[in-house]
Structure formats: C-alpha cells, structure tokens
RODO-2510 file (C-alpha; in nm, 4 decimals, decimal comma):
residues 226
     n   res          X          Y          Z
     1     m    -6,3330    -0,2883     0,4140
     2     a    -6,3085    -0,2812     0,0368
     3     m    -6,6033    -0,5066    -0,0385
     4     q    -6,9317    -0,5770     0,1363
     5     l    -7,0787    -0,8951    -0,0121
     6     t    -7,3374    -1,1297     0,1324
     7     e    -7,2767    -1,4038    -0,1246
     8     v    -7,0452    -1,5096    -0,4041
     9     v    -7,1071    -1,2876    -0,7055
    10     p    -7,1045    -1,4044    -1,0699
    11     f    -6,7943    -1,2239    -1,1915
    12     g    -6,5626    -1,4080    -1,4280
    13     r    -6,2080    -1,3542    -1,5480
    14     s    -6,0509    -1,3955    -1,8907
    15     l    -5,7892    -1,6386    -2,0186
    16     d    -5,5296    -1,3618    -2,0055
    17     e    -5,6134    -1,2958    -1,6407
    18     y    -5,5891    -1,6686    -1,5607
    19     r    -5,2474    -1,6843    -1,7241
    20     k    -5,1278    -1,4022    -1,5017
    21     m    -5,3108    -1,5023    -1,1807
    22     f    -5,1804    -1,8595    -1,1895
    23     n    -4,8448    -1,8174    -1,3687
    24     l    -4,9773    -2,0472    -1,6395
    25     t    -4,7231    -2,1492    -1,9004
    26     q    -4,7980    -2,2907    -2,2427
    27     q    -4,7042    -2,6295    -2,1001
    28     d    -4,9573    -2,5840    -1,8181
    29     l    -5,2291    -2,5143    -2,0736
    30     q    -5,1596    -2,8508    -2,2375
    31     k    -5,2527    -3,0336    -1,9162
    32     s    -5,5961    -3,1608    -1,8195
    33     i    -5,7346    -2,8730    -1,6096
    34     l    -6,0163    -2,8590    -1,3560
    35     s    -6,1210    -2,5000    -1,2848
    36     v    -6,3279    -2,4922    -0,9666
    37     a    -6,5814    -2,2194    -0,8810
    38     d    -6,5184    -2,0828    -1,2284
    39     g    -6,8405    -1,8849    -1,2516
    40     p    -6,8942    -1,6977    -1,5811
    41     a    -6,5236    -1,6887    -1,6656
    42     s    -6,4208    -1,6954    -2,0313
    43     f    -6,1155    -1,9080    -1,9434
    44     n    -6,2837    -2,2261    -2,0676
    45     a    -6,4260    -2,0680    -2,3832
    46     e    -6,1010    -1,9007    -2,4843
    47     g    -5,8820    -2,1907    -2,3776
    48     t    -6,0902    -2,4442    -2,5705
    49     l    -6,0452    -2,2433    -2,8895
    50     l    -5,6702    -2,2812    -2,8383
    51     g    -5,6978    -2,6564    -2,7890
    52     a    -5,6857    -2,6652    -2,4094
    53     n    -5,8601    -2,9419    -2,2123
    54     i    -6,0541    -2,7503    -1,9443
    55     t    -6,3420    -2,8658    -1,7252
    56     s    -6,5171    -2,5900    -1,5296
    57     v    -6,7295    -2,6749    -1,2277
    58     d    -6,9668    -2,4400    -1,0448
    59     p    -7,3187    -2,4548    -0,8966
    60     l    -7,3966    -2,1550    -1,1203
    61     y    -7,4149    -2,3891    -1,4176
    62     s    -7,7532    -2,5215    -1,3039
    63     f    -7,8968    -2,1951    -1,4399
    64     t    -7,9600    -2,0933    -1,7985
    65     t    -7,7481    -1,8502    -1,9948
    66     e    -8,0191    -1,5874    -1,9602
    67     q    -8,0475    -1,6362    -1,5848
    68     i    -7,6697    -1,6044    -1,5402
    69     r    -7,6610    -1,2878    -1,7502
    70     d    -7,9540    -1,1440    -1,5539
    71     r    -7,7825    -1,2156    -1,2209
    72     f    -7,4658    -1,0460    -1,3437
    73     n    -7,6656    -0,7422    -1,4512
    74     q    -7,8348    -0,7273    -1,1110
    75     v    -7,5061    -0,6960    -0,9217
    76     v    -7,2501    -0,5405    -1,1568
    77     d    -7,3365    -0,1760    -1,0913
    78     l    -7,3320    -0,2271    -0,7134
    79     i    -6,9885    -0,3877    -0,7320
    80     i    -6,8510    -0,1175    -0,9591
    81     k    -6,9941     0,1480    -0,7260
    82     q    -6,8115    -0,0071    -0,4298
    83     v    -6,4897    -0,0183    -0,6308
    84     r    -6,5347     0,3417    -0,7410
    85     n    -6,5842     0,4491    -0,3781
    86     t    -6,2576     0,2826    -0,2668
    87     p    -6,0079     0,3745    -0,5421
    88     e    -5,7017     0,3382    -0,3178
    89     d    -5,7839    -0,0270    -0,2521
    90     w    -5,7177    -0,1227    -0,6130
    91     v    -5,4213    -0,1288    -0,8485
    92     w    -5,5182     0,0324    -1,1776
    93     a    -5,2658    -0,1403    -1,4011
    94     y    -5,4529    -0,4260    -1,5668
    95     h    -5,7919    -0,2582    -1,5368
    96     h    -5,7361     0,1134    -1,5868
    97     s    -6,0502     0,2479    -1,4193
    98     p    -6,3842     0,1316    -1,2749
    99     d    -6,5426     0,1823    -1,6171
   100     d    -6,2690    -0,0246    -1,7795
   101     l    -6,3203    -0,2969    -1,5175
   102     k    -6,6921    -0,3061    -1,5989
   103     r    -6,6235    -0,3291    -1,9727
   104     n    -6,3752    -0,6119    -1,9174
   105     r    -6,6188    -0,8039    -1,6976
   106     e    -6,9000    -0,7544    -1,9504
   107     r    -6,6743    -0,8758    -2,2333
   108     t    -6,5758    -1,1831    -2,0320
   109     l    -6,9404    -1,2574    -1,9531
   110     e    -7,0404    -1,2397    -2,3184
   111     l    -6,7623    -1,4772    -2,4237
   112     f    -6,8816    -1,7162    -2,1551
   113     c    -7,2472    -1,6839    -2,2563
   114     q    -7,1676    -1,7460    -2,6229
   115     d    -6,9909    -2,0710    -2,5265
   116     f    -7,2053    -2,1936    -2,2387
   117     a    -7,4709    -2,3974    -2,4247
   118     a    -7,2190    -2,5784    -2,6427
   119     g    -6,9843    -2,6228    -2,3474
   120     k    -7,2555    -2,7904    -2,1393
   121     i    -7,3273    -3,0358    -2,4217
   122     e    -6,9541    -3,1112    -2,4401
   123     n    -6,9390    -3,1517    -2,0582
   124     r    -6,6900    -2,8673    -2,0256
   125     y    -6,9246    -2,6883    -1,7816
   126     q    -7,0374    -2,9184    -1,5012
   127     i    -7,2596    -2,8540    -1,2019
   128     g    -7,0829    -2,9084    -0,8705
   129     e    -6,9301    -2,7369    -0,5720
   130     l    -6,6761    -2,7730    -0,2984
   131     p    -6,6100    -2,9409    -0,0609
   132     t    -6,7234    -3,2493    -0,2571
   133     l    -6,6257    -3,3099    -0,6193
   134     l    -6,7618    -3,6042    -0,8163
   135     y    -6,4379    -3,6944    -0,9918
   136     q    -6,1931    -3,9822    -0,9676
   137     n    -5,8689    -3,9658    -0,7714
   138     q    -5,6010    -3,7745    -0,9660
   139     q    -5,8321    -3,7397    -1,2655
   140     f    -5,6843    -3,3988    -1,3554
   141     e    -5,3266    -3,2815    -1,3832
   142     l    -5,3943    -2,9242    -1,2690
   143     g    -5,6652    -2,7718    -1,0504
   144     l    -5,7327    -2,3987    -1,0359
   145     c    -5,9508    -2,1975    -0,7996
   146     s    -5,9980    -1,8285    -0,8756
   147     h    -6,1563    -1,5757    -0,6385
   148     f    -6,3346    -1,8155    -0,4056
   149     l    -6,1166    -1,9953    -0,1511
   150     f    -5,9449    -1,7517     0,0899
   151     l    -6,1264    -1,4544    -0,0686
   152     y    -6,4518    -1,5485     0,1083
   153     s    -6,2907    -1,6266     0,4441
   154     a    -6,5589    -1,4272     0,6253
   155     h    -6,8258    -1,6509     0,4751
   156     l    -6,6543    -1,9926     0,4787
   157     d    -6,4658    -2,1194     0,7848
   158     e    -6,1224    -2,2799     0,8126
   159     s    -6,2650    -2,6312     0,8209
   160     f    -6,4446    -2,5736     0,4917
   161     h    -6,1268    -2,4366     0,3341
   162     f    -5,9163    -2,7315     0,4460
   163     q    -6,1721    -2,9888     0,3321
   164     a    -6,2163    -2,8101    -0,0005
   165     i    -5,8437    -2,7931    -0,0720
   166     k    -5,7930    -3,1569     0,0289
   167     e    -6,0741    -3,2508    -0,2096
   168     m    -5,9119    -3,0585    -0,4934
   169     l    -5,5848    -3,2366    -0,4163
   170     r    -5,7665    -3,5695    -0,4286
   171     v    -5,8784    -3,5149    -0,7870
   172     c    -5,5841    -3,3024    -0,9116
   173     k    -5,2102    -3,3691    -0,9093
   174     e    -5,1429    -2,9990    -0,8532
   175     v    -5,3617    -2,7165    -0,7199
   176     r    -5,3232    -2,3406    -0,7530
   177     i    -5,5364    -2,0872    -0,5621
   178     f    -5,5627    -1,7103    -0,6201
   179     p    -5,5877    -1,4659    -0,4474
   180     l    -5,4702    -1,5181    -0,0904
   181     l    -5,6401    -1,2012     0,0361
   182     t    -5,9889    -1,1681     0,1774
   183     l    -6,2474    -0,9182     0,0553
   184     s    -6,1145    -0,6806     0,3222
   185     l    -5,7686    -0,6832     0,1589
   186     e    -5,6076    -0,8823     0,4409
   187     t    -5,4198    -1,2096     0,4051
   188     s    -5,6669    -1,4841     0,4870
   189     p    -5,6344    -1,5935     0,8524
   190     y    -5,6634    -1,9511     0,7250
   191     l    -5,3618    -1,9391     0,4948
   192     v    -5,0845    -2,0170     0,7458
   193     p    -5,2688    -2,2869     0,9445
   194     i    -5,3855    -2,4586     0,6259
   195     v    -5,0381    -2,4542     0,4692
   196     t    -4,9012    -2,5947     0,7959
   197     k    -5,1576    -2,8778     0,7956
   198     l    -5,0969    -2,9562     0,4307
   199     e    -4,7214    -2,9753     0,4783
   200     e    -4,7713    -3,1981     0,7825
   201     n    -4,9745    -3,4235     0,5512
   202     g    -4,6882    -3,4459     0,3047
   203     y    -4,7920    -3,1853     0,0473
   204     n    -4,5427    -2,9415    -0,1033
   205     c    -4,6739    -2,5842    -0,0695
   206     e    -4,5291    -2,2721    -0,2280
   207     i    -4,6547    -1,9147    -0,2264
   208     q    -4,5647    -1,7573    -0,5604
   209     r    -4,5699    -1,3972    -0,6725
   210     v    -4,7765    -1,3404    -0,9872
   211     s    -4,7934    -1,0600    -1,2425
   212     y    -5,1638    -0,9894    -1,1816
   213     e    -5,2679    -0,7478    -0,9087
   214     f    -5,6074    -0,5813    -0,8789
   215     q    -5,6728    -0,5982    -0,5046
   216     r    -5,3882    -0,3914    -0,3593
   217     g    -5,1358    -0,6418    -0,2269
   218     g    -5,3137    -0,9308    -0,3952
   219     n    -5,0345    -1,0553    -0,6194
   220     q    -4,9676    -1,3999    -0,4734
   221     m    -5,1046    -1,7471    -0,5310
   222     l    -5,0709    -2,0742    -0,3436
   223     k    -4,9281    -2,3682    -0,5402
   224     i    -4,9701    -2,7146    -0,3887
   225     l    -4,8190    -3,0371    -0,5210
   226     n    -4,9159    -3,3926    -0,4300
***
C-alpha cells in the first residue's frame, strides 16, 4: 500500500494542477464553479485573480489560517516520508522528487493562507461537507472534487460515495472527480457500481484521460453530466 492514512490530510493543489487533473479549459474557468473538499488548495486564490467565479467548500474552513498551517506542518513530513519510501508508486513528471513535492505543497499552502481571510469575507471559502451541501438545485455550472471521493474508499463506503455524488449533481450541472484510484493505487471498487447506478438514473458518465499523473496509473477522472 502506498499510503497509510487514518484521516483526510490537509494537502492542497494548485490552479495548474486543477487544470490538468480536470481537463479544465478557459471556457470551463468562466463558469460558476463549486470545488468540494478543496482543503488548502490555491485553486480558488489563483483562479480569483484571473477573474474566475469559484466557491470552495470544506469543513477545514472552520479553523483559522494559523490552525490550518499548523495541521499541515504536523503531517507534511510523515506524508513525504511515506512517498520517499515508495518511489515506484509515483510518477515523477510533474513533481520531480519528494523534496520538489514538498516545496510545491508548501507553496500552494502559502498562496491559500494569504487568500483565506479575504476569501472567507467574500464567501469564496465556505464551511460544509458531503454528503449534504447547503446550496440550491443547479446553483453551479461545474462541480469539482479533488482527492477525496474514490481516493478514500477505505474510509468512506459505497453508500456515502453515491449519496455524495448525487448531492453534487443536485447543485451542479456537471461534476468532475479526480482521481479514480484509492490510496493503495487500485481503481476504487465503487467506481463501476456507482457509474452503473448513475447511468440507470439518467446521468451521462464518461471516464476521461487527463495529463496529470502523480499516483502511478492515476491519470483518469470521472465526468458526469445532468
């Protein structure tokens, strides 16, 4: 197993990573976007500077900037150590080494922290969590979920996944989820049954290849249309 985690860790990804993970086009970035379980990603901060309309939602946002930074600092070295001990489990193309990965995650965290206070005032960072979102039906054009659903299949069961995805589809016209692998680098056992259920419910599902790959084999996302 590549990763041994007892809970979701506060790692965030950059705007460039989001572009690659979700095949985001410039047109996509002009849509109203809900980014679920966003954690300390810099996607919102960087995207807002470019004029994007992004709302990030995560239970992490109930904490202060200092508390989020402290939690990151508590876990980052353990995560990097696990990555360093399993070098064959990772593709060193985007991140060139464990040290480079750490630098990139620290840079992303700082961009997030610099934006967090202002973003909360502007309601761009909102407290909430799946499987219940406090938004109106079809309020957003595009919903994104990075490194939560499917990744934590050992922690969250199939019922949770299905309810969470249906909830995202309630508030978003389109949903994209990345990655489709678990922490143990295996395709989530929930992927096929959930896609089957969604299609039976009239949703259009497509598994797309993306240009981002860090987990070996983790270069696909699920795109779902209402």
